N, C-alpha and C positions, 0 to 999 in steps of 0.2 A: 460608381458601380462596384469597384473592387472591394470597397469597405463593406458593402452589403454581404458579400460572400465571407469576408473575414468575420463579421458579426454572426452570421449563420453558423460558421464553424465553431466559434466560441460558445454560442448558445448550445449547440449539440454537445460539446465537451462539458459545458456547464450543467447539462442534464445528466450526462454519464457519470461524472465524478461523484456527485452525491449518492447515486445508486451504489457505486463502489464503496463509499464510506458506510452506508447502511449495511451492505453485505459483510464488510469487515467487522462491524460492531456485532451483528447477529451471529456470525460464525465463531467469533472469539478465537480465530486461528489465522495464522499468516500463510497457511498452506496455499500454494497456487499464486502467491504474490511475489513479485520481484521488486525488492527494495531498490536495487540499482536502477531498474527501469523507471520507478517512480521518481528517484532523484534526478535522472536525466530529463524527465518531463518537467520537473520543477526548474531545472536550469534553463530549459527551453522557454518556460513562461517568464523567467527573470530576464532572459534576452529579449523577448517580445516586449516586455514592459520598458526595458531600457531603450529599445528602438523607438517606442512611442514617445518617451520623454525627450530623448535626444532630437527626434524629428519634430518636436513641438506639437505632437498630436495627443493632447491630454484630454480628449473628449470621452464620451461614454464607452468607446471601444477599450480604452485603457482600463476602465473600471471592470470590464468583463474579464480582461487578463488578470487583474488583481483578484477578483472573485474566484476565478478558476485556480489561481495560485494558492489562495487560502484553503480552498477545499482539498486540493491535491496534497498540500502540506498536512492538513488534518488527517487525510488518509494515510500518509506516511507515518505520522505519529501513532495512529491507531495500529498500523501494521507492525511497528517496532514494539509496541506494548504487547500485541498478540504474539510476536516472535519470542519475546522474553517469557511470556506465559507458556508458550509451546515448549520451550527449552526446560522450563521449571517442571512442567508436567512430565516430560520425558525423563528427567533426572529422578523425580519422585517415583515414577513407574518402574524405573530400573532398580531403585533401591528396595521397592516393595516385592519384587519378584522373589519367588522362593529359590533357594539354592538348588542347583541341579548338579548331578554327578554323571560323569561320562564313563560308561563301561562298554568297551568294545564298540560296536555299531549302534548300541541302544542307549537311550537317555532315560534316566530315572529321576523323578522329582521327589525331593525329600518329603516324607510324610505320606506317600502313596503306598 
């Protein structure tokens, strides 16, 4: 009976993670994502897989853990790529800004 609830939990996560991957791909941004949180989830799945292997439970539940681990790892990779792109865009945007001059309490933009 306990294995049924474990399977249901893994199926729920198995549905949730691909949704997160799709959102990461569509948004092309890492904003709102915690890379540390994702790494902790990956460590949790590795521990779950290790527990199943050490306990000799190498049935279908193990493969649900592996599937989820693969999807979460893909989400982490996409998030890292998006983070690099976010940082690149921020640097480019900073370089493209016009020079500003500060005069007293007012700001003047060069060329205005």
